[in-house]
N, C-alpha and C positions, 0 to 999 in steps of 0.2 A: 335257383335265382338267376335271372339274366344279368349280364354284366351291367353294373349301374353304380351310382354313387349318391351320397347324401351329406347332410350337415347335422352335427350334434348341437342342438340349441335348446336348452331347458325352457319350458314355458315361463318359468319365473324370471328368466333373463330378458324377456322381451321388454322394450320400452313401453311405458304407459304413464299417465298422469297420476296413477293411484298406488305408486310405491312398489308394484310387482307386476310382472307380465300377466296378461289375461287372454281370454279367448275372444277378444274384441278386434278392433281395427288393426292393431299391430300384428296380430296372429295372421290375419288375412293378408296383410302386406308382406309378411315373411313367406307365406305360401307363394305369393307372386314373385318374390325375390328368388326363391328356389327354382321356380319354373324358368325365369329369365336366365338363371345361372346354369341351366341344363341339368339340374339335379332331379333325382327320382324319389328321394326319401328325406323326411324330416325325422331325425332321431331325437327322442325326448327322454328325460329322466322320469321315474315313476310319477304318475299324476295324482297319487293319493294324498289325503290330508297329512300335514306334518304336525309334529308334536315337539316335545323338549329336544333341543339340539337342532331343530329345523331340517332334519335329514329326510328326504323323500324315501329313504330306505328303512325308515322306522315309523310306520304309519299306524294309526288306530284302526285302519281297515284296509284289507287287501282288495276290496271291491269299490269303495267310495271314491269320489272325485274330490279334489281340493277346493273348498269354498273360496279360497283366495283368488282362484283363476276365473271366477265368475265375473264377467265384465260389467262394470257399473254403467257405462254409457249405453250398453244394450238394454239394461234394465230401465234406464231413463227413456230410451226409445220405445220400449214396450209398455210404458206407463206404470211401471211398478215402483219407480222412484221419481222424485223431482230433483232438479239441480240444487235446490236449497237444502236437500237432505244430506248433501255431501260437501257443501261449500266451505264449511268451517272446520272440517276434519283434516288432521295431519296424517300423511302417509310416509313421511321421511324426507330428509333434506338433501340426500345425495342421490342423484339420478343413476349413479353407477353401482349402488348397493341397495339391497333389500333390508329394510328395518323391520324384522319380523315382530318385534315387540309392539311397535306402533300399529302394525297391520292387525295383529291379534286383538289389540285393544279396540280398534275402530271398525274393522270390517264387519263383525257380527252385528254391531249396532245398525248398520245400513241394511244388512241382509234381513234382519228382523222387520225392518220397515217394509222391505219388499215382500216378505211373507204376509204381513198384515194387509198389504195392498192387493196381493195376487191370489190369496188362498181361495177366495170365492170365484174369482174370474177364471182361474185355471183348475177349478175343483175336479172336473171330470178327467182332464188330462193327467193331473197329478195323481189322482186315484188309480188310473190305469197304469201309470208308471209304478206306483207303489205295489200293485198286485203283481206286475210282471217281475219285479225285483224283490218280492217278499222273502225269498230264501236267505238273503243277506241284509236287506234294508231294515227290516223290523228289529233285528238284533243290534245293528249298528246304531239306529236311532235311540233305542232304549239305553244302550251302553253309554252314548254321549249324554243323554239326559240325566242318567244317574250319576255319571262322572261330574257333570256340572253341579248337580245338587250337593255333592260332597267336596266341592272346591277344586275339582279337576285333578285330584290325587289319583295315583294308579289304582286300578280296580282291586289289586291285592291289599290295598290299605283302606278299602271302604269299611266304615265302622259297623255296618249292618252285615253280619256274616251270612244271613240268609240270601241276600241278593248277591253278595260276593260269590257264594257257592251256587248261585242261580237255582235256588229252590223254587219249584213251580208256584207255590203260594206267594212267594216274594215277587216273582216276575209279574204275576197278576196284579198284586198290590201296587207296585211301582208303575206298571203300565197304566193303570187307572189314574193314579195320582199325577203322573207326568204327561198326560195325554197331549196337552198343548205343546210342550217341549218336543215330544216325539213327532208331532205333526210338523213342527218347524224344521227338524233335522231331515225329515223325509222330503219336505218341500225344497230345501237347499240342494239336495241331490237331484231332484227333478230339474231345477234350474241349471245345475252343472251339466247334466247330460243333454238337456235341450240345446244349450250353447255348443257343447262338444259335437253333437251329431250334426249340427249345421256347419261347423267348421270342417269336420271330416268330409262331409259331402262336397263342400267347396273344394277342398284339397283333391278329392277324387276326380272332380271335373277338370282340375288343372293337371292331372296326371301325377300327383304327389301322394305317396303312401307314408304311413307312420311306422317307425320302429320304436318299440317300447321295451322297457326293462321289467322283468319279473324277479324281484329279490328272492333268493333261495329260502330265506327265513322270514318270519313275521315277528313283529314286536311283541314282547310280553304284555305290554299295556295296550292291548288291542281287542276289539270285539271278536276277532277270529278265535283267539285262544279262550277268551271268557265264555263264548257261546259253545265251543266244541273242545273242551280241555282234554278229552279222552284220546285225541289224536296226537298228543304231545307227551313228552317224558316228564310228568309232574307227579309229586307225591300226593298223599291224601288231603293235604291242605292246599293243593294246587300251587305248590312252589316247585320250581325247576329242580330236578335232580342233577342234571348237567346242562351246561350252556355252550353256545357256539364260539368258535374262534379259529385262529390260525396258529400253527406251531412256530417256535422261534426260528429265525433264519438269519442270513447275513446282514439284513437291514435292521432287525429288531431282536435283541437278545431275549425279550420277554414274550415274543409273539404278539398276536393281536387278540384281545379279549372283546368279542362282540357282545356277548351276553344274552343272545336270543335263546329261548327254549328250543330244544331239539325235538324232532318228530319221532313219534312211535311208529316206525315204518312197518313193523309186523301188523299192528292194528290197521294201518292204512291199507296194506296189501290185502288183508282179510276183507276189507270193505271195497275192494276193487279199485283202490286209489280214487274213490269218488271225490274226496276233498280236493285233490289236485285237479281233477277234471273240472270241477266247478270253478276253481280258481283260474285256470287257463281259459275257460269259457268266458269268464268275466273280462279277462284281458283281451280276448278276441273282439270284444265290443269296442275296444279302444284302438287297437293296433292291427296293422297288416303283417308285421314281422315282430317276433317276440325273441328278445335276447334273454337267455336263461343265465342269471347271475350265479357265479360260483358253481359252474357245472361239475367241477371235480368232486363236489360234495355229494353227488349222486353215486359216485364210486366208493368213496370213504370220506368221513368227516372227522374233524378234530373236536373231541368232546372234553370239556373242562369241568371239573367238579364245581358245583354251585358254591359261591362264597369265596372263590379264589380271587386274588388281586391281579394276577397275571394269567397268561395262557400257558405258562411253562409246564404245568403238571397235567396237561391234557393227554389224551390217548386217541389213537385212530380207531374209529368204529366203522364197520362195514355199512355202506349205503345200499339202496335198493337196486342200483344199476339199471340194466335193461328192463327189469320188471316194471319200473316206473316209466323210464324214457320211452319204451316201446308202446306203453299204453297211451302216452301223450301224443306221440307222432302218429300212431294208428288212429286215434280218436279225432285228431284235428288235422286232417289231410290237406285242408285248404289254407292252413296257417303255416307260414315259414318260420322256422326256428334258427337262432344262432346260439351256439354254445360258447359261453365265456369260460374258456379253459386256461386262463392265465394263472400265474402263480405256481405253487409247488405241484409238479406233475410227476407221474410215474408211468411205467409201462401199462399198468392196469387202467389208468385214466385214459391213456392214448388208445387202448383197445376199446374202451367204452365209446370214445368219440368215433372211432372207425365203425364199430358195430351200429351206432346210431345213424350214421350217414350225415350227421349235421356238420355244417361249417364251423370250424373253430375260429379263434381270433388271433391276429397278428398285430403287433404294435411297433411302429418304426422307432420310437424312442428307446425300445429295448434291443434294437438290432445292432447298434454301432459300437461294439467294443473293438479295441485295436487288434484283437486276435482274428477277427473276421470269420468266426465260426458259429454265429448265432443262427438259429432256425428262423428268426424273424427277418433276416435279410430278404429283400424282394425277390432275388432269384431262387430262393428256397420255398417261396410261398406256393401252395397248390391252388388250383382254380377254386376248389370248394373251401374257401376261407373268406374271412372278412378282415380287411386291412384298415387300421386306424393309425394316424400319427400319434395320437394319445387319446385316452378315454377321459371321462370326467374326474377320475382319480389321479390323472397325470398333470404335470405342470403344462403351461403353454410352451410352444416351441422356444420362445425367447427366454422363458424361465428355465427351461431344460438346458439351454445353451450356457446359461450363467453358472450352472452347477455341474456341468459335464467335464470330465477330464480332457486335457488338451489333446492327448493322443487319440482318444475316442472321437473328439470333434474333428481332428484332422482326417481320420479314416472316413467319417461321415461326409466331410466336404469332398474328398476324392471320389468316394463311391457315388455320390449324388450329383457330382459336377456342379456344386453350388458356386454361383458367381455373385459378385457384389451388386450387379445390376438387378438380378432376380431376387436375391435375398433368401434367407433360410426358410422362412415360412412358405413362400410360394415355391421354392425349390423342393421342399418336402411334399407339398401338395402335388406338384408335378410327378414326383417319384411314386407317391401313393396311387395316383390315378393310373400310372403306367404298369403297376404290378399285375400279375396274373389273377390275383384274387377277384372273385366275382363281384364283391362289394367293397367300396372304399368310402370311409366316413371321416370327415375332418371337423374338429371343433370350430365353432364360429369365432372364438377368440383368435385362432390361428389364421383364419381367413382375413381377420381385421388386423393381424400382426401386433397383438397386444402383449404386454409384459407379463411376467409371472405373478404380479399383484392381482391379476384377473383370473387366476385359476379357480375352478369351481370347488374342489374338495382336496384336502390334504389328509389322507388316511392316518388314523391314530390320533388326530387332534379333534376332540369332540365338539368344540365350539368355534364359531366364526366362519364356518363354511357355507356353501350354497347361496352366497349373497350376490355374485356378480350379475350386472345388468348391462345390456348393450345401450349405448346412447342413441337417442332419436337421430335418424338420418345417417347412421353409420353404414348401413347396408345399401350402398349406392349402386346406381346403374352401371358405373364404370367397373366396380368390383364384380358385379354379376356377369358382365360381358367378358371380363378376363377369365373368370372361372368357367364360363360356358365354352370359351375357346379351347381351353385345356381339356375340358371334359369331352368335347367332340373329337379332339385330336387323338385321345386314347380310347375311343370307341365305347364310351359310357353314356 
């Protein structure tokens, strides 16, 4: 990767009149802002549909796009909706927060109108899209149709065991019965990728690439596991034997219990890691750079017995290592990878990172303890790395300052030469841009100098995250010019 920089800005956080960011005018305006600011990348959170808890890291499909991001004004422009179709619908009262409950209640009403208006008009294009994506789309559309029929409960709780266990005769029966619903879910994905491809092409013309996340695990309540359960550690009733998490540490005595089912890596390896190849191939249709979440899990992963209330009683299990990583880097030579190697690390994890040749991650918020011996300090960072002030799991700079020890803050101020005129946010942006790391990424909240109330996610807290939105007009020409000046100064 050439020396460059970008901004982390979730699609959901863009301003729009419809309660959540979309692939419409505000997305195109943000591409223009990135170009004016001298940036090369727009980093996004996963673009998949969200479910309970609203996390983009717990999606019912690793391939599908989020229907909430389909822009309604573009549907009106294309004649699939009328302004009267959305006039009396509520999307939320706070322009700085996403109200996921309201959007879930009202967005699909509108998308069903677009489906009825556009299914004949776009019949040939939608059918071509459906055939091109049949390997995942048919399973996803059937999954969502059956899920809706049974009140949106998890597929493990579906009352018909035959379709829960995906018996061939049940698949045929429900496919015939729910044909209209299946067509709807396929058409929604057609609309998503139609708008995404147009946005991506525009960004490409402006010299902007996309960095995306690929969560290491997939949600239990997903079409991915329902359709191919043999690639996961499940029992005869398709219940997890062990689930994912992180061990106890200095921050959490109970560890973190994520609860995702674990992969059957032996079976995946016997299949040539085809499941992973298909997954990354799907991601490559969205992104130019792929950040592999929880990369250390490829070396070894924390396995917790199913049914546990905490992650305390887990054990380390050996991961696939270079057997898998080598397949992905060898198969996708035109795709740039970033290894998210944060958290509990070992010499074995460090060796895997070296063997892979992938850039790891450095986080400035983790660098400044008063002892001055952190590997995240800028002068310790190698060229082959990606520098962040903080990720979506971190507080904003202002929130971090409010909870940082005074001695650590004093060390950071001295190291970074922070002045009152420049301020902490822009001082750390300056330092991040100046590091040797090939890539520097800053959260949009820190560009805007926002408080900790605007952080995107607090790990370990299951509800109330993923809601922050940028106010209209916040990304000004003056901010773009200031960032462009610093970016040019440090050769990015």
